[in-house]
MARLODO-544771 format. One line per 5 residues: their letters; for each residue x, y, z of C-alpha. Coordinates in steps of 0.02 Angstrom, whole numbers, plus 32768, in hexadecimal, padded with zeros to 4 digits. Each point is the difference from the previous one (the first is absolute). Example, Ala and Ser with C-alpha at 12.3 -4.5 7.8 and 13.67 -1.06 7.14 Angstrom:
% MARLODO-544771
as) 8267,7F1F,8186 ~ 8045,80AC,7FDF;
***
This chain:
% MARLODO-544771
mstpf) C248,171D,648C ~ 8031,7FF3,80B8 ~ 809D,7FA9,803E ~ 7FD5,7F5A,8058 ~ 8041,7FE9,80B0;
eidgl) 7FEF,7F84,808F ~ 7FD2,8020,80B5 ~ 7FD2,7F8B,808F ~ 7FE2,7F69,7F91 ~ 7FA1,8063,7F7B;
rvgel) 8031,801F,7F4C ~ 7FB5,80A9,7FD1 ~ 7FE8,8027,7F48 ~ 7F9A,806D,7F8B ~ 7F98,8096,8035;
igags) 7F46,7FD6,7FF1 ~ 7FB0,8095,8059 ~ 8026,80A9,804B ~ 7FAF,8072,807F ~ 8025,80AC,8044;
wadvh) 8080,7FC2,807F ~ 8022,7F48,7FDA ~ 8022,7F8C,7F6C ~ 7FC1,7F4F,7FE9 ~ 8072,7F7D,7FB1;
egvrv) 7FE1,7F4C,7FCF ~ 8062,7F87,806C ~ 801A,7F49,8026 ~ 8035,7FA1,809B ~ 80A9,7FB3,7FD9;
etgep) 7FE4,7F60,8065 ~ 7F4D,7FD6,7FCC ~ 7FED,805B,7F5A ~ 7F5D,804E,803E ~ 7FD5,809F,7F9E;
vavkv) 7FE2,809B,806C ~ 7FF4,80BC,7FEF ~ 807F,806E,805B ~ 7FCE,80B1,802E ~ 809A,806D,8020;
lrprv) 8005,80B1,8043 ~ 8046,8077,7F7E ~ 80B2,8043,801E ~ 7FC8,80B6,8002 ~ 7F90,7FE3,8099;
vedet) 8079,7F94,8064 ~ 801F,808D,807B ~ 7F44,801E,8014 ~ 7FD6,7FA6,80A1 ~ 7F45,8014,7FE2;
saarm) 8006,7FA0,7F5B ~ 8064,7F72,804D ~ 7F88,7FF9,8094 ~ 7F6A,7FFA,7F8B ~ 804B,7F6A,7FA5;
mqear) 8022,7FA5,80A2 ~ 7F4F,8026,803B ~ 7FBA,7FBF,7F5A ~ 8065,7F60,8011 ~ 7FC5,7FDB,80B1;
lcwll) 7F4B,802C,7FDB ~ 7FF5,7F92,7F63 ~ 8058,7F73,805B ~ 7F83,8009,8090 ~ 7F67,800B,7F8E;
dhpnv) 802B,7F6D,7F8C ~ 7F5D,8016,7F9E ~ 7FE4,7FBD,7F4E ~ 7FC5,80AC,7FC3 ~ 8096,805D,804A;
vrvyd) 80AD,7FED,7FB4 ~ 8068,7F89,806A ~ 80AA,802F,8049 ~ 8071,7F6E,802B ~ 8099,8058,8047;
wglhp) 8059,80A6,800E ~ 80B0,803E,8024 ~ 8087,8083,7FE3 ~ 8067,8009,7F61 ~ 80BD,801F,8018;
srrvy) 7FE2,80AE,7FB8 ~ 7F8C,8021,8095 ~ 7F64,7FEF,7F92 ~ 7F6C,7FA4,804C ~ 7FB9,7F73,7F93;
lvmer) 7F65,7F91,8009 ~ 7FED,7F50,7FB9 ~ 7F4E,7FF1,7FBC ~ 7F98,7F86,7F9D ~ 801E,8008,7F43;
lhget) 7F5F,8036,7FAA ~ 7FDA,7FEA,7F47 ~ 7F7D,8072,7FB2 ~ 7FDE,80BB,8002 ~ 7FB9,8087,8070;
ceeri) 7F50,8046,7FEA ~ 804F,80A0,7FBF ~ 805F,7FA0,7F7A ~ 7F66,7F99,7FD4 ~ 7F93,809C,7FE9;
rragp) 8089,8058,7F9D ~ 8014,7F67,7F90 ~ 7F4B,7FCA,7FE5 ~ 7F90,808E,803B ~ 7F6E,7FEE,8079;
mtlra) 7FF1,7F57,8054 ~ 7F6B,7F8B,7FF3 ~ 7F7D,7FF9,8088 ~ 803A,7F52,8035 ~ 80B7,8035,800A;
tldva) 7FD1,809C,8064 ~ 7F9B,7F98,807C ~ 8096,7F8B,8014 ~ 8071,8097,8023 ~ 7F80,8042,807C;
rgvtl) 7FF6,7F5B,805D ~ 80BD,7FE2,8000 ~ 802B,80AE,803E ~ 7F76,7FFB,8083 ~ 803D,7F59,8044;
gllai) 80B1,8044,8006 ~ 7FC7,809E,805A ~ 7F9D,7F94,8079 ~ 80A5,7FB2,8036 ~ 8065,80A1,7FFB;
hqrav) 7F80,805F,806A ~ 801D,7F86,808E ~ 80A8,8056,801A ~ 800F,809D,7F94 ~ 7FBA,8076,7F7C;
hrdik) 8051,7FEF,7F54 ~ 7FED,80B9,7FCF ~ 8037,7FE6,7F49 ~ 7F81,7F8F,7FAB ~ 8006,8029,7F45;
psnvf) 8003,7FA0,7F5A ~ 80BE,7FF9,7FFB ~ 8000,7FAB,80AC ~ 7F7F,7F7C,7FCD ~ 8055,7F6F,7FA4;
lcrey) 7FA3,7F80,7F94 ~ 8058,7F57,7FF8 ~ 7FE5,7FA4,7F5D ~ 7FFA,7F56,8057 ~ 7F4B,801F,8036;
adhra) 7F62,8046,7FB0 ~ 7FA1,8036,809C ~ 801D,8061,80A2 ~ 8092,7F8D,802B ~ 8065,805B,7F7B;
vrild) 7FFF,80A3,8065 ~ 8097,8034,8068 ~ 800C,80A3,8062 ~ 80B0,804A,7FF1 ~ 806A,8081,8059;
lgiaa) 7FD4,800D,80B9 ~ 8092,8076,801D ~ 7F96,8094,8037 ~ 7F7F,7F9A,8061 ~ 7FC9,8052,80A2;
lptnd) 800B,7F92,809B ~ 7FB6,8027,80AB ~ 8072,8066,8071 ~ 8017,7F71,807A ~ 8023,7F7C,7F7B;
perlv) 80AF,7FB4,801A ~ 8017,7FF7,7F42 ~ 7FE8,80BD,7FEC ~ 80A7,8046,7FC4 ~ 7FC8,80A1,7FAA;
hteqg) 7FA3,8092,804D ~ 7F97,8070,7F8E ~ 7FF7,80B5,8037 ~ 7F57,804C,8028 ~ 7FB4,8046,7F5F;
evvgt) 807E,7FA9,7F8F ~ 7FAA,7FBA,7F64 ~ 8048,7F5F,7FBB ~ 7FB9,7F9A,7F70 ~ 7FC8,802C,7F50;
psysp) 7F8B,8097,7FEE ~ 7F8A,7FB4,7F7E ~ 7FD4,7F73,8079 ~ 7FFD,8063,80A5 ~ 7F5C,8038,8053;
perfr) 7FE0,80BA,8021 ~ 8019,7FF5,80BD ~ 80B6,7FCD,7FE5 ~ 8024,80A7,7FAA ~ 7FB2,8057,8095;
gapad) 807B,7FAF,8079 ~ 7F94,7F72,8044 ~ 805F,7F60,802B ~ 7FEE,7F67,7F90 ~ 7F89,7F77,8035;
irtdl) 7FA8,7F6A,7FB4 ~ 7F8B,8071,7F9C ~ 8099,804C,7FAB ~ 8028,7F58,7FB1 ~ 7F49,7FE0,7FD4;
yalga) 7FF7,80A9,7FA5 ~ 809C,7FCD,7F9E ~ 7FAF,7F57,7FD8 ~ 7F6A,805C,7FB6 ~ 8075,806D,7F98;
vlyec) 8059,7F63,7FC0 ~ 7F5B,7FAD,7FCF ~ 7FC7,80A0,7FAA ~ 80A1,8003,7F99 ~ 7FF1,7F46,7FD6;
lagva) 7F52,801D,7FB5 ~ 801C,80AD,7FB3 ~ 80B2,7FE6,7FC1 ~ 8035,80A8,804B ~ 8012,8041,80B1;
aysgh) 7F6D,805D,804D ~ 8074,8094,8024 ~ 809E,8022,7F9B ~ 807A,808C,7FDC ~ 807E,8060,8069;
pmhva) 7FFE,7FC2,80B5 ~ 7FCC,80AC,8041 ~ 7F72,8009,7F81 ~ 7FCA,7F50,8030 ~ 7FFD,802E,80B8;
vqicr) 7F93,8098,7FDC ~ 7F87,7F97,7F98 ~ 7FEE,7F7B,8087 ~ 7FE9,807F,808C ~ 7F7B,8060,7F9E;
atqap) 7F9D,7F63,7FD1 ~ 7F56,7FF2,8056 ~ 7FD9,7F52,7FBF ~ 8057,7F6A,7FB5 ~ 8031,800D,7F47;
tldrd) 7F83,7FBA,7F82 ~ 8033,7F63,7FA2 ~ 7FD2,800C,7F47 ~ 7FEF,7F4A,7FCA ~ 7F5D,7FAA,7FD1;
dvpdg) 8024,7F4B,802E ~ 802C,8024,80B7 ~ 7F77,7FBD,8075 ~ 7FAB,807E,8071 ~ 803E,7FA2,8099;
lrali) 80B5,8015,7FCD ~ 7FE4,80B9,7FD8 ~ 7FB5,8017,80AC ~ 8091,7FA6,8054 ~ 8084,806A,7FA7;
arlmd) 7F9C,809D,8029 ~ 7FFF,7FCF,80B9 ~ 80BA,7FDA,8000 ~ 802A,80A8,7FAE ~ 7F84,8068,8064;
prpea) 8057,80A3,8038 ~ 7FB6,7FE6,80AE ~ 8063,7F7E,8063 ~ 7F68,7FD2,8069 ~ 7F9F,7FD1,7F62;
rpesa) 807F,7F7F,7FC8 ~ 7FFF,7F49,8037 ~ 804A,7FEC,80AC ~ 8069,7F67,7FDB ~ 803F,7F8B,7F79;
eevla) 7F86,7F7D,8043 ~ 7F70,8071,7FCF ~ 8048,8015,7F51 ~ 8017,7F44,7FF0 ~ 7F4A,7FE1,8031;
aldal) 7FC8,8080,7F7F ~ 8069,7FA8,7F7B ~ 7FB3,7F58,802D ~ 7F50,8046,7FED ~ 8031,805C,7F61;
eervd) 804B,7F66,7FAA ~ 7F67,7F98,802F ~ 7F8C,8086,7FBC ~ 8066,800F,7F60 ~ 7FF1,7F43,7FE4;
ierwa) 7F41,8006,8017 ~ 7FEE,8097,7F8D ~ 8067,7FAB,7F7A ~ 7F91,7F66,800C ~ 7F62,806A,7FF5;
arhsa) 8044,805E,7F69 ~ 8027,7F5D,7FA5 ~ 7F51,7FBC,8022 ~ 7F9A,80A0,7FF1 ~ 7F97,7FB2,7F76;
hgsep) 7FA8,7F98,8085 ~ 7FCC,809A,8063 ~ 804B,805B,8094 ~ 7F9A,7FAC,8089 ~ 8082,7F79,802F;
aaias) 8086,8085,8016 ~ 7F86,8068,8067 ~ 7FE0,7F6B,8072 ~ 80BC,7FEA,801F ~ 8038,80B7,7FFC;
taesf) 7FFA,8018,80BD ~ 8044,7F56,8031 ~ 80B2,7FDD,8034 ~ 8008,7F81,7F71 ~ 7F89,7FC6,7F7C;
laavl) 7FED,7F51,8045 ~ 7FE5,8040,80B2 ~ 7F76,8075,7FC0 ~ 7FA6,7F71,7FA9 ~ 800C,7F8D,8097;
rtvmq) 7FC2,8089,8075 ~ 7F6D,8027,7F8C ~ 7FD3,7F48,7FF7 ~ 8002,7FED,80BC ~ 7F93,809B,8014;
hfhpd) 7F77,7FC6,7F88 ~ 8000,7F44,8012 ~ 7FFE,7F85,808D ~ 80A4,7F9B,7FFF ~ 7F9C,7F62,7FDB;
hvphe) 7FA3,8050,7F6E ~ 808B,804D,7F9A ~ 7FDC,7FD7,7F47 ~ 8066,7F72,7FBA ~ 8043,806A,7F6F;
irvai) 804A,807E,807A ~ 8050,7F77,8069 ~ 804D,7FB4,7F63 ~ 8040,80AB,7FC6 ~ 8048,8026,80AD;
daisr) 8057,7F56,8004 ~ 8045,8020,7F52 ~ 8044,80AA,8035 ~ 8051,7FB2,809A ~ 8053,7F7A,7F98;
lssql) 8039,807D,7F7D ~ 8043,8073,8089 ~ 8065,7F72,8049 ~ 8042,7FD1,7F53 ~ 802A,80B5,7FDC;
eraqa) 805D,8011,80A5 ~ 8062,7F61,7FDC ~ 8027,803B,7F4F ~ 8039,80A9,8041 ~ 8069,7FAC,8086;
ardea) 804D,7F8F,7F7B ~ 8022,8097,7F92 ~ 8052,805D,8091 ~ 8066,7F64,8029 ~ 8037,7FF2,7F4A;
qeaat) 8031,80B7,7FFF ~ 8061,7FE9,80A3 ~ 8055,7F65,7FB8 ~ 802C,805F,7F61 ~ 8045,808E,806A;
rlgra) 8069,7F88,8068 ~ 803C,7FA7,7F63 ~ 802E,80A6,7FB1 ~ 8061,8034,809B ~ 805A,7F58,8007;
lhaqa) 802D,800A,7F48 ~ 8038,80B5,8017 ~ 806E,7FC8,8090 ~ 8047,7F70,7F9A ~ 8020,8074,7F6D;
delsg) 8053,807E,8074 ~ 806D,7F76,8048 ~ 8034,7FC6,7F52 ~ 801F,80B4,7FCE ~ 8071,8012,8098;
rlrsa) 805E,7F61,7FD3 ~ 800E,803F,7F4D ~ 8047,80A5,803C ~ 807C,7FA0,806E ~ 8031,7F94,7F6E;
nsava) 8017,8099,7F91 ~ 806D,804D,8087 ~ 8068,7F60,8009 ~ 8011,8000,7F42 ~ 8039,80B5,8006;
aqral) 807F,7FD3,8086 ~ 803E,7F6E,7F97 ~ 800D,8072,7F69 ~ 8066,807C,8066 ~ 8070,7F72,803D;
ldgaa) 8014,7FC3,7F4D ~ 802B,80AE,7FC3 ~ 8081,8011,808C ~ 804E,7F59,7FD5 ~ 8008,802F,7F48;
trlha) 8054,80A5,802E ~ 8081,7FA6,806C ~ 801F,7F81,7F76 ~ 801B,808D,7F82 ~ 807B,8055,8076;
lrgel) 805E,7F5C,801F ~ 8006,7FE0,7F45 ~ 804F,80AC,7FE8 ~ 8080,7FE0,8088 ~ 8025,7F53,7FB8;
dgidg) 801A,8049,7F53 ~ 8077,8080,804C ~ 8063,7F78,8057 ~ 8006,7F98,7F60 ~ 8045,8097,7FA4;
lfamr) 8081,8020,8088 ~ 8030,7F47,8003 ~ 8018,8000,7F43 ~ 806B,809C,8009 ~ 806A,7FB5,808A;
adafe) 8010,7F5B,7FA1 ~ 8038,805A,7F62 ~ 807D,8065,8066 ~ 8042,7F61,8055 ~ 8013,7FA8,7F5A;
sftrd) 805F,8095,7FB8 ~ 806B,8008,809D ~ 8026,7F46,7FF5 ~ 8038,800D,7F4B ~ 806F,8095,802B;
alera) 8049,7FA3,8094 ~ 802A,7F66,7F99 ~ 8051,8068,7F79 ~ 8065,805C,8081 ~ 8032,7F5D,8055;
rslte) 8047,7FBE,7F5F ~ 8061,809F,7FDA ~ 803D,802A,80AD ~ 80AA,7FCD,803C ~ 7FED,8056,80A7;
pmetg) 8010,7FA4,80A3 ~ 7F78,7F8A,803B ~ 7FC9,807C,8085 ~ 7FB8,806E,7F79 ~ 7F9F,7F6B,7FBC;
gaqgr) 7FC7,7FE1,80B2 ~ 7FB7,80B1,800F ~ 7FA1,7FEA,7F5D ~ 7FBF,7F58,803E ~ 7FBA,8054,809A;
qvrer) 7FA8,807D,7F90 ~ 7FB3,7F71,7F9C ~ 7FC3,7FA9,809E ~ 7FB1,80A2,803F ~ 7FA4,8014,7F5B;
lteld) 7FC6,7F4B,800B ~ 7FC1,801C,80B2 ~ 7FA1,809A,7FC7 ~ 7FB0,7F9E,7F72 ~ 7FCD,7F76,807B;
glaaq) 7FAA,8083,806D ~ 7FA2,8043,7F6A ~ 7FCA,7F50,7FD1 ~ 7FC0,7FDF,80B3 ~ 7FA0,80A5,7FFD;
raqfa) 7FB3,7FD2,7F59 ~ 7FCA,7F57,8045 ~ 7FB1,8056,8097 ~ 7F9C,8074,7F91 ~ 7FCB,7F6C,7F96;
rmelr) 7FBA,7FAB,809E ~ 7FA5,80A2,802F ~ 7FB3,8006,7F52 ~ 7FC5,7F4C,8013 ~ 7FAE,8025,80A9;
treel) 7FAC,809C,7FBA ~ 7FBD,7F9C,7F6D ~ 7FB9,7F7F,807A ~ 7FAD,808C,8066 ~ 7FB9,804A,7F61;
eaarr) 7FB8,7F58,7FCC ~ 7FB3,7FE5,80AD ~ 7FB2,80AD,7FF8 ~ 7FB9,7FD8,7F55 ~ 7FB5,7F5E,8041;
glaer) 7FB4,805C,8096 ~ 7FB7,8084,7F8C ~ 7FB2,7F78,7F94 ~ 7FB4,7FAD,809A ~ 7FBB,80A5,8041;
maetg) 7FB6,8028,7F55 ~ 7FAF,7F54,7FFA ~ 7FB8,801A,80B0 ~ 7FC0,80AC,7FCC ~ 7FAC,7FB5,7F67;
alrra) 7FAE,7F7B,806D ~ 7FC1,8084,807A ~ 7FBB,8068,7F72 ~ 7FA5,7F68,7FBA ~ 7FBD,7FD8,80AE;
ltave) 7FC6,80B3,8016 ~ 7FA7,7FFA,7F58 ~ 7FAE,7F5B,8031 ~ 7FC5,804C,80A4 ~ 7FB7,8096,7FA5;
vekms) 7FA6,7F8C,7F85 ~ 7FC0,7F95,8091 ~ 7FCA,809C,805C ~ 7F9F,8044,7F6C ~ 7FB0,7F56,7FDE;
alflr) 7FCD,7FEB,80B6 ~ 7FBB,80B0,8008 ~ 7F9E,7FE8,7F5F ~ 7FBD,7F5B,8044 ~ 7FCF,8050,80A6;
egear) 7FB4,8093,7FA5 ~ 7F97,7F88,7F96 ~ 7FC7,7FA1,809A ~ 7FD6,80A1,805C ~ 7FA1,8041,7F67;
aqaee) 7F9D,7F5D,7FF3 ~ 7FD7,8005,80BA ~ 7FCD,80B7,7FF0 ~ 7F8E,7FD4,7F6E ~ 7FB5,7F72,8067;
aerlh) 7FE7,8076,8093 ~ 7FAD,807F,7F8D ~ 7F8E,7F7A,7FB9 ~ 7FCE,7FC9,80AF ~ 7FE5,80B6,802E;
ldrqh) 7F8B,8016,7F6B ~ 7FA3,7F61,802E ~ 7FE9,8040,80B0 ~ 7FC1,80A7,7FBE ~ 7F85,7FA6,7F8F;
arqai) 7FC2,7F9D,8096 ~ 7FF0,80A2,8062 ~ 7F9D,804A,7F70 ~ 7F8D,7F69,8000 ~ 7FE1,8014,80BB;
gllmh) 7FDF,80BA,7FEA ~ 7F83,7FE0,7F74 ~ 7FAC,7F76,8064 ~ 7FF4,8071,8098 ~ 7FBE,808D,7F95;
rmlft) 7F77,7F93,7FB6 ~ 7FD2,7FB6,80A9 ~ 8003,80A4,8061 ~ 7FBF,807E,7F83 ~ 7F8F,7F9C,7F8A;
d) 7F49,7FFB,802D;
***
């Protein structure tokens, strides 16, 4: 449990993550209620100017990039304790490292999504810097999405910027190795500077770990460095369902020779596009292998199945003599493709709407939670006020009882004195002056009793006022408790509405996904029909 605090319009709460030199807390903007994450430099490294400079460099770089696959930084500043802090987007999900540790090796589809998301993020980062620390713990998977949009690259604190870049705040000494050994290429251990191929090697190591469930190289950092430097080829991936194209891509990315790796993230992205297209065709051919392998062979070298069929048709037939069955099949595929695109767009729109609704409901729930906390604080203050009033009333009651006792004692004494005075007056024969002295004593006693009576009346009025304050405090407490109950009921209603809306959106998205899958299957069947028709027309005597 960490102690909440406020700074620059932010309420900073629980610890949600920790690194080697900074902690990440959940936070909320006080004015808008927007949830954020606040990354704060740890107290033990406050005096380390390099760590503070790295955080400032990370803030400026992320703010300049503003890419959907790189964690966003909204603001940064200096804590009163001289600790640098960043205000970042609040992410919900888990890192690749946590996902692999929890569920083991990832599916082929999930791995391809990670590959595309990280590559797109690196494509943006490489316009200005080299990340130098791509690894599973720095790749975050948001649970709001189920494709490459879920990927966020984290922690650009040790990114290397060009020497003349105005955002460069940290200088790395020649030969200094930064990053994580298991995901660093061999040339880095030999003192070579980091470049784009450094990040691409790390990307290959991340994809290897996603598919294998373990890192390609593990153990003591020194042992890992020796293994990587001695390697003469990329590590072999032992998994049967990985396509050859993906194996080849990972092998290129993790090649010990820098010149053998892809030269840019654009090249990796093009390879992923071709790979995903080839995977889709191979899956179709596997499902329909009972009809023979010729249709898949016709389309295996084409950029897409439909483009291969159209090109084959145009090569063997005059445009005016294309068989009617093929024209009908091609028209059917075109219509199904359009329907599939519309269904996928509708599904994406529904997912976006569900995401927006979830965020709005989260914000409303956070606002109600804030009001509930305020109401609870007010109730606590009223309780404290009530306890104080009760304490004062108890003290006044004690003082009043003491005055009543003193008044009774004085009254008894006065009554006894009066009786003695009367008896003496009857028996005395002394001069009237003596009687006059005793009369003065009686008047003094009467004056003293009058003062005691006035003091008693004053304390009675104080008791009445205190009782009125106590009653007002009780009424205020009742009102605050009623308001708290209303807020709790409203918060419960919002949670129920939120769950109902999310279930509804989830049902709609599932129905649209099923419709998109059905259209996809129809399109595949039409493609199969075209392939079989082309096979009969081109290869049948």
